[in-house]
N, C-alpha and C positions, 0 to 999 in steps of 0.2 A: 216796431209794433209787435212783432212776433215774440220778442223778449218779454214784453209786458203780458201778453196772453199766457205765456209759459209760467210766469211768476204768479199770475192769478190762479193757475192750476194748483198751486200750493194751497191756496185757500180752500179749494174744493176738496183736496185730499185731506186737509185738516178737518173739515166738516165731516167727511166720511169716517175718519178715525174716531172722532167724538161720538158720532151716531152709533157705530157698531159697538163701541165700548159700552154705551148706555143700554143698547139692546141686549147685549150679552148678560147684563145684570138684571134684565127683565123690567127695566124702568122705561117702558115705551112712551108713556104719556108726557114725561118731563124732558125727554131727549130733545125734541124740537126747540122747546123754550130755552134749554141750557145751551145748545149750539148757537142759537141766535144771540143769546146773552154774551157769549164769549166772542163770537165772530164779528158782530156789528161794530164794536169799538176798534177792532183791528182793521176792518175794512174802511172805517171812517178815517183813520189815520193814514192808511195806504192811499186813499183818495186824495190826500193832501201832499202826497209825495214822500211820506215818511217810510221809506222802504225798510228801514231797520226794525220796524214793528214785527216782521216775520221772523228774523233771526232771534229777536228778543223773546219770542213766544215759541221757539223751536227747541227741540232737544239738541244737546251738543253733538250727538251722533247722527244728525239729519242727513239723509241722502236725497238729492234732488236730481231728477232726470229731465232733460230738455233736449228735444231732437235737433234744436239749432246749435247745440254745443258739441264740441268734439268728443267730450267724455263727460260722465256724470260728475256731479259735485258731491263730495263726501265730507261731512263735518261742517260745523258752524263757521269756522274760520274761512273756509272756501266759499260758503254760501254768502257770507258778508262781503267778500271780495267781488262776487258777482253783482250784488245789489248796491254797493256803495257808489259806483259811478253814476247811477241814476237817481240818487237821493236828492229830493227837492227839485227835480227837473221835469216834473209832470204834475198834473192835477186832473182829477176825475170829478166832474160837476155833480154827477148823481149816479146811483146804481140802484138796482132792484133785487130784492130777494124774492125769487119766483116761487110758485106754489110748491109746498113741501111734498115730498114723496115718502110715505111710510112703508117700510118693509116689515112684513110679519113672518 
């Protein structure tokens, strides 16, 4: 279970990166909408056990930190090796996107 929680952390980090990128450009009003537009289909596929959706949407030079792992994961190839064993081995019936937080 801890592995799944850690992998979901990727999603949160992805959202934060998108949020701050939009904020730097001064486009505050459209940031929330754009994040959800990008993130929802990814989370929908993740919930069906399609773990490769995250590497497919990550940069080649991704770095992934997980306290349950001996060392960090560096690069898309290593990230795929982490996620491939759990591909299609779980399902999430539902999830919620909780209240947004706007940073000004």
